N, C-alpha and C positions, 0 to 999 in steps of 0.2 A: 376610473382607474384609482391607484390610491397612493398618496401621496413619502415617503421616504426617506428620512436624510440618514442619512449614513457619515461618517470620521471620515475623514484625509484617510487614516493610518488603513482605513476596512482595506484593502484591497481585495483579498477574498469576494469581497461579501459582495464587495460594489461587482467583481466576474459574474459570480452569480445571478443575482439581476439584471445583469449586460445580458443575459444567457436568458434569463426572464424573458426577456424583449422589455427590461424596462427603460424609460424614454429619463433624461435628465434633463432639468428644468434648470437654465446657467440664472434666471434670474432672484426665483426662490430660491435655487439652490437645497434641490429636491429631487430623490427617483421620483415615477409615475410609474405605477407597478397595476397592472392585475390582482381584483383581488384575490381568485383562483390559485396565482401566483404566488402572493404573501402567504396563500395557511399554506398554499405548498413548501412557502421554506422556514414554516414554523414565526413568521416574520410579524403578527397581528400587533405585539407589546412596541411595534418602532412606528406602527399606520401615525400619520401626523395627519390635525384635525383642517378639516377641509373647509375656506371661506380665510376670513381675518387673520386667524391663528395660523393661520402658512404660511404667512406670510415672512418677510428675509427678517431673521431676531426678533423672533416670536420663541420660545418657548418648547424645542422637540421632547421626543420620548429619549429617555437614554437610554442603551443599549446593556441589554439585562446578563 
């Protein structure tokens, strides 16, 4: 699983992630999505780093 941060206004993208069986992590405020789905959705540039960098308040990849 990979972590993905989406902005609140990204409703359509959030719906795609949910349809891809993404799981919301309210503590870290990121979506967890299988890498195969990340690739299919074309979201590789938005993958958050694992470990401490994925903690709340850390820098997140920006939308393209």
